[in-house]
C-alpha positions in Angstrom: -31.2 -66.8 -11.8 -32.7 -63.9 -10.0 -36.2 -64.3 -8.4 -38.9 -62.1 -9.7 -42.0 -61.5 -7.7 -45.3 -59.9 -8.6 -47.7 -58.2 -6.2 -50.9 -58.4 -8.1 -51.7 -61.0 -10.8 -54.0 -59.1 -13.1 -53.9 -58.9 -16.9 -50.7 -56.8 -17.2 -48.8 -59.0 -14.7 -50.0 -62.1 -16.4 -48.8 -60.8 -19.8 -45.4 -60.0 -18.4 -45.2 -63.4 -16.7 -46.2 -65.3 -19.8 -43.5 -63.3 -21.7 -40.9 -64.2 -19.2 -41.8 -67.9 -19.3 -41.6 -67.8 -23.1 -38.2 -66.2 -22.9 -36.7 -68.4 -20.2 -38.6 -71.7 -20.9 -39.4 -72.0 -17.2 -41.4 -70.3 -14.4 -39.2 -71.6 -11.6 -37.8 -68.1 -10.7 -41.3 -66.4 -10.8 -43.7 -65.8 -7.9 -46.9 -63.9 -7.2 -49.1 -62.7 -4.4 -52.7 -61.8 -5.0 -55.7 -61.6 -2.7 -58.0 -63.3 -5.2 -57.8 -67.1 -5.2 -58.9 -67.5 -8.8 -55.9 -65.4 -10.0 -53.6 -67.5 -7.8 -55.0 -70.7 -9.4 -54.3 -69.3 -12.9 -50.7 -68.7 -11.8 -50.4 -72.2 -10.4 -51.5 -73.5 -13.8 -48.5 -71.7 -15.3 -46.3 -73.3 -12.6 -45.6 -69.9 -11.0 -45.0 -69.9 -7.3 -47.8 -68.4 -5.2 -46.9 -66.8 -1.9 -49.2 -66.5 1.2 -48.4 -62.9 1.8 -46.8 -59.9 0.1 -44.2 -59.7 2.9 -43.1 -63.3 2.1 -43.0 -62.6 -1.6 -40.7 -59.5 -1.1 -38.5 -61.4 1.3 -37.9 -64.2 -1.2 -37.6 -62.0 -4.4 -34.8 -60.0 -5.9 -37.0 -57.9 -8.2 -40.5 -57.0 -7.2 -43.1 -55.8 -9.7 -45.9 -53.7 -8.2 -48.8 -54.7 -10.4 -51.6 -52.9 -8.5 -53.7 -49.8 -9.1 -52.2 -46.4 -8.2 -54.9 -46.0 -5.5 -53.6 -49.2 -3.7 -49.9 -48.3 -3.7 -49.8 -46.7 -0.3 -51.4 -49.7 1.4 -49.3 -52.2 -0.6 -46.0 -50.4 0.0 -46.7 -49.9 3.7 -47.3 -53.6 4.1 -43.8 -54.6 2.7 -41.9 -51.7 4.2 -39.9 -53.9 6.7 -38.9 -56.3 3.9 -37.5 -53.6 1.6 -33.8 -53.1 1.3 -31.2 -51.7 -1.2 -30.5 -55.2 -2.5 -34.0 -55.4 -3.9 -35.3 -53.7 -7.1 -38.9 -52.5 -7.2 -40.7 -52.1 -10.5 -43.7 -49.7 -10.6 -46.1 -50.0 -13.5 -48.8 -47.6 -12.2 -49.6 -44.3 -13.8 -48.4 -41.3 -11.9 -46.4 -43.1 -9.2 -42.9 -41.7 -9.1 -39.6 -43.2 -8.1 -39.5 -40.9 -5.1 -43.0 -41.9 -4.0 -42.0 -45.6 -3.9 -38.8 -44.9 -2.0 -40.5 -42.7 0.5 -43.3 -45.2 1.1 -40.8 -48.0 1.6 -38.5 -45.8 3.8 -35.6 -47.1 1.7 -33.4 -45.8 -1.2 -33.8 -49.1 -3.0 -33.4 -49.2 -6.8 -36.7 -48.5 -8.5 -37.7 -48.8 -12.2 -40.7 -46.7 -13.2 -42.4 -48.3 -16.1 -45.4 -47.4 -18.3 -46.5 -50.3 -20.5 -49.7 -50.6 -22.5 -52.3 -53.3 -23.0 -51.1 -54.6 -26.4 -48.3 -56.2 -24.3 -51.0 -58.9 -23.8 -50.4 -59.8 -27.5 -46.6 -59.1 -27.4 -47.2 -55.9 -29.3 -46.6 -53.6 -26.4 -45.0 -50.1 -26.3 -43.2 -49.6 -22.9 -41.5 -46.5 -21.5 -38.9 -47.2 -18.7 -37.0 -45.0 -16.3 -34.5 -46.6 -13.9 -33.4 -44.9 -10.7 -29.9 -44.3 -9.6 -28.3 -47.1 -7.7 -29.6 -49.9 -9.9 -27.2 -52.6 -11.0 -26.5 -53.1 -14.7 -27.8 -56.6 -14.3 -31.1 -55.5 -12.9 -31.5 -52.7 -15.4 -31.0 -55.2 -18.3 -33.3 -57.8 -16.7 -36.2 -55.3 -16.3 -35.7 -54.1 -19.8 -35.8 -57.6 -21.2 -38.9 -58.3 -19.1 -40.8 -55.8 -21.2 -38.9 -55.9 -24.5 -40.0 -59.6 -24.8 -43.6 -58.2 -25.2 -42.9 -55.4 -27.7 -40.9 -52.1 -28.1 -39.2 -50.3 -25.2 -37.7 -46.9 -24.8 -35.9 -45.2 -21.9 -37.5 -41.9 -21.0 -36.3 -39.3 -18.4 -38.6 -39.3 -15.3 -39.4 -35.6 -15.9 -41.5 -36.9 -18.9 -42.9 -40.1 -17.4 -46.3 -38.5 -16.6 -46.5 -37.0 -20.1 -45.4 -40.3 -21.8 -48.6 -42.0 -20.5 -50.6 -40.0 -23.0 -48.2 -41.1 -25.8 -48.1 -44.9 -25.2 -49.9 -45.9 -22.1 -53.4 -44.5 -22.8 -53.1 -44.0 -26.5 -54.5 -47.4 -27.5 -57.9 -46.2 -26.2 -57.7 -43.2 -28.6 -57.0 -45.5 -31.5 -59.9 -47.8 -30.5 -62.2 -44.8 -30.4 -61.1 -43.7 -33.8 -61.6 -47.2 -35.2 -65.1 -47.3 -33.6 -66.1 -44.0 -35.1 -65.0 -45.3 -38.6 -66.9 -48.5 -38.1 -70.0 -46.7 -36.9 -69.9 -44.6 -40.0 -69.5 -47.6 -42.3 -72.4 -49.4 -40.6 -74.6 -46.3 -40.9 -74.0 -46.5 -44.7 -75.1 -50.1 -44.8 -71.7 -51.7 -44.9 -71.2 -54.9 -42.8 -69.5 -53.9 -39.6 -67.2 -56.9 -39.4 -66.0 -56.4 -42.9 -65.4 -52.7 -42.3 -63.5 -53.4 -39.1 -61.3 -55.9 -40.9 -60.4 -53.2 -43.4 -59.9 -50.6 -40.7 -57.6 -52.8 -38.7 -55.6 -53.5 -41.9 -55.4 -49.8 -42.6 -54.2 -49.1 -39.1 -51.5 -51.8 -39.3 -50.4 -50.7 -42.7 -50.3 -47.0 -41.7 -48.1 -47.9 -38.7 -45.8 -49.8 -40.9 -45.5 -46.8 -43.3 -44.7 -44.5 -40.3 -42.0 -46.9 -39.1 -40.5 -48.1 -42.3 -41.1 -45.7 -45.2 -38.6 -43.0 -44.1 -41.3 -40.3 -44.7 -42.5 -37.9 -42.0 -46.2 -38.0 -41.1 -46.8 -34.7 -43.0 -45.2 -36.3 -46.1 -47.3 -39.4 -45.8 -50.4 -37.3 -45.5 -49.4 -35.4 -48.6 -48.9 -38.7 -50.6 -52.4 -39.8 -49.8 -54.0 -36.5 -50.5 -54.7 -35.4 -54.1 -55.6 -31.8 -54.7 -59.4 -31.4 -54.8 -59.8 -35.1 -53.9 -61.7 -37.2 -51.3 -58.9 -37.3 -48.7 -58.4 -33.5 -48.7 -62.2 -33.1 -48.2 -62.1 -35.4 -45.2 -59.0 -33.7 -43.7 -60.3 -30.2 -44.1 -63.5 -31.1 -42.4 -61.7 -32.8 -39.5 -59.3 -29.9 -39.1 -62.2 -27.4 -39.1 -63.9 -29.4 -36.3 -60.7 -29.2 -34.2 -59.4 -32.8 -34.7 -55.7 -32.2 -33.8 -56.7 -29.8 -31.0 -59.0 -32.4 -29.5 -56.2 -34.9 -29.5 -53.7 -32.4 -27.9 -56.2 -31.4 -25.2 -57.1 -35.0 -24.4 -53.4 -35.9 -24.0 -53.0 -32.8 -21.7 -55.9 -34.1 -19.6 -54.2 -37.5 -19.4 -51.0 -35.9 -18.1 -52.9 -33.8 -15.6 -54.7 -36.9 -14.2 -51.3 -38.6 -13.8 -50.0 -35.7 -11.8 -53.1 -35.8 -9.6 -52.6 -39.5 -8.9 -49.0 -38.8 -8.0 -50.3 -36.5 -5.2 
């Protein structure tokens, strides 16, 4: 069994680790390095091996997940440069960090998988985009895929679109939370109990997602089926469109992509 090491033991790394333990029934092939002792203690409680340094973790691992913030990549990769080689696969889950960036920082054409997960992975309801580099073995490609597929849906995306896909799946839960909050705020302003309203909103979001996935209808067709001529839904949609609802979403997603490109530089 290949050894998988994590540099960083934050929420995303923890979600992936728990998913791997659930899949494999053991943590014996898993290891972490983190500068915070409380995170290391949480890993020990899961029977995950804790390494004294990032260098030792990379030395002992076959697949290394870089679970740190984009701003910390240069420092982290420089620290393990001497331990990197083409027999090891590195997995980057940071926004804007390209395969080329990782390879240049490591000074090695090692296999790299660029990944963009999202936070619902914590509940095994994630949506993850993956882009493997050239030179990766079929075994490692499949292993990394299963690492994230155990926590939700995965799609392979060309690297040319990996900055753009962040707006689609990586950051998009925040848009949906903002939408849900706005709906709950309105309900509360009308005197409706907020908890009851949020329960209905969440069910509506879940049901709408199921309709998009399973009904066979396009989004436009589903909108039409909810909208009666001269009815309440049409009144809402017309007002939202007049205020630039779809344009605001598109511009927000463009801003997300621009920021990813800035982080890459």
